[in-house]
C-alpha positions in Angstrom: 0.0 0.1 -0.1 1.1 3.4 -0.9 0.6 6.4 1.6 -0.8 9.7 0.2 1.4 11.3 3.0 4.2 13.4 1.5 7.8 12.4 2.8 9.8 14.8 4.7 12.6 16.3 2.7 15.4 17.2 4.5 16.3 20.4 2.1 12.7 21.6 2.9 13.2 21.1 6.4 16.5 23.2 6.8 14.5 25.9 4.8 11.5 25.9 7.3 13.7 26.7 9.8 15.9 29.3 8.2 13.1 31.1 7.5 12.0 31.1 11.1 15.2 32.0 12.4 15.8 35.1 10.4 12.3 35.8 9.6 10.2 34.2 12.4 7.9 33.0 9.9 6.5 30.7 11.9 6.8 27.5 9.9 5.9 24.5 10.8 9.0 22.4 10.3 8.0 19.2 9.1 10.1 19.0 5.9 6.8 19.4 3.8 6.5 21.5 0.7 3.2 22.2 1.7 0.6 25.4 0.7 2.0 27.4 3.9 5.8 26.8 3.1 4.8 27.3 -0.6 2.8 30.7 0.3 5.8 32.0 2.3 8.5 31.3 -0.4 6.4 33.2 -3.1 5.9 36.2 -0.6 9.4 36.1 0.2 10.6 36.2 -3.3 7.9 39.4 -4.2 9.3 41.0 -0.7 12.8 40.6 -2.1 12.1 42.3 -5.1 10.1 45.7 -3.1 13.2 45.7 -0.7 15.6 46.0 -3.8 14.0 49.4 -4.4 15.5 50.8 -1.3 19.3 51.6 -0.9 21.6 50.0 1.7 24.6 51.6 3.2 27.3 49.8 1.6 28.0 48.5 -1.9 25.9 45.5 -2.4 24.3 44.0 -5.4 20.6 43.6 -5.2 19.1 40.6 -2.9 18.3 37.9 -5.5 14.8 37.6 -5.1 14.9 33.3 -4.7 12.0 33.2 -1.9 15.0 32.4 0.6 14.8 35.1 3.4 18.0 33.7 5.0 21.1 35.7 6.9 21.8 37.9 3.5 18.0 39.1 3.3 17.7 40.1 7.1 20.8 41.9 6.8 19.7 43.8 3.9 16.3 44.3 5.8 18.2 45.4 8.7 20.2 48.1 6.6 17.4 49.2 5.1 15.8 49.7 8.6 18.6 51.5 10.2 18.7 54.2 7.7 15.0 55.1 8.0 14.5 55.2 11.9 13.0 51.6 12.0 13.6 49.2 14.7 16.6 47.1 13.2 15.7 43.8 14.0 16.1 42.1 9.9 12.5 41.3 10.0 10.2 42.3 7.4 7.2 42.8 9.4 4.1 44.8 9.4 5.8 48.4 10.6 7.9 47.8 7.8 5.8 46.7 5.4 3.6 49.9 6.1 6.7 52.2 5.7 7.5 50.4 2.0 4.3 51.4 1.2 4.0 54.8 2.1 7.4 54.7 0.0 5.7 53.8 -2.8 6.2 50.1 -2.6 4.0 47.4 -3.6 4.4 44.5 -1.2 1.4 42.3 0.3 0.7 41.6 4.2 2.9 38.6 5.5 1.0 35.3 4.5 
């Protein structure tokens, strides 16, 4: 008999843990690329594109919109926060989202 339950993927589990550590994503670290994880990845890709519209203080290439909110994205977000009087935690949360919208960014709320 075959099971319809997806098998945990170590790469997906590592991704989920990284998102929770750097972005407070609150993903269930189960190794399953389910709807919540896919929605998060899509949001991060769009958010990375939106964040690329803001300058940072050090010479750096734009973020690669890969859907992975890891240490590079967190550092970029933290720098934008610091340059603009926002709380510097590296997490693109509701306050920063509202600030970005006020500056013309088209970013949706976190999933």
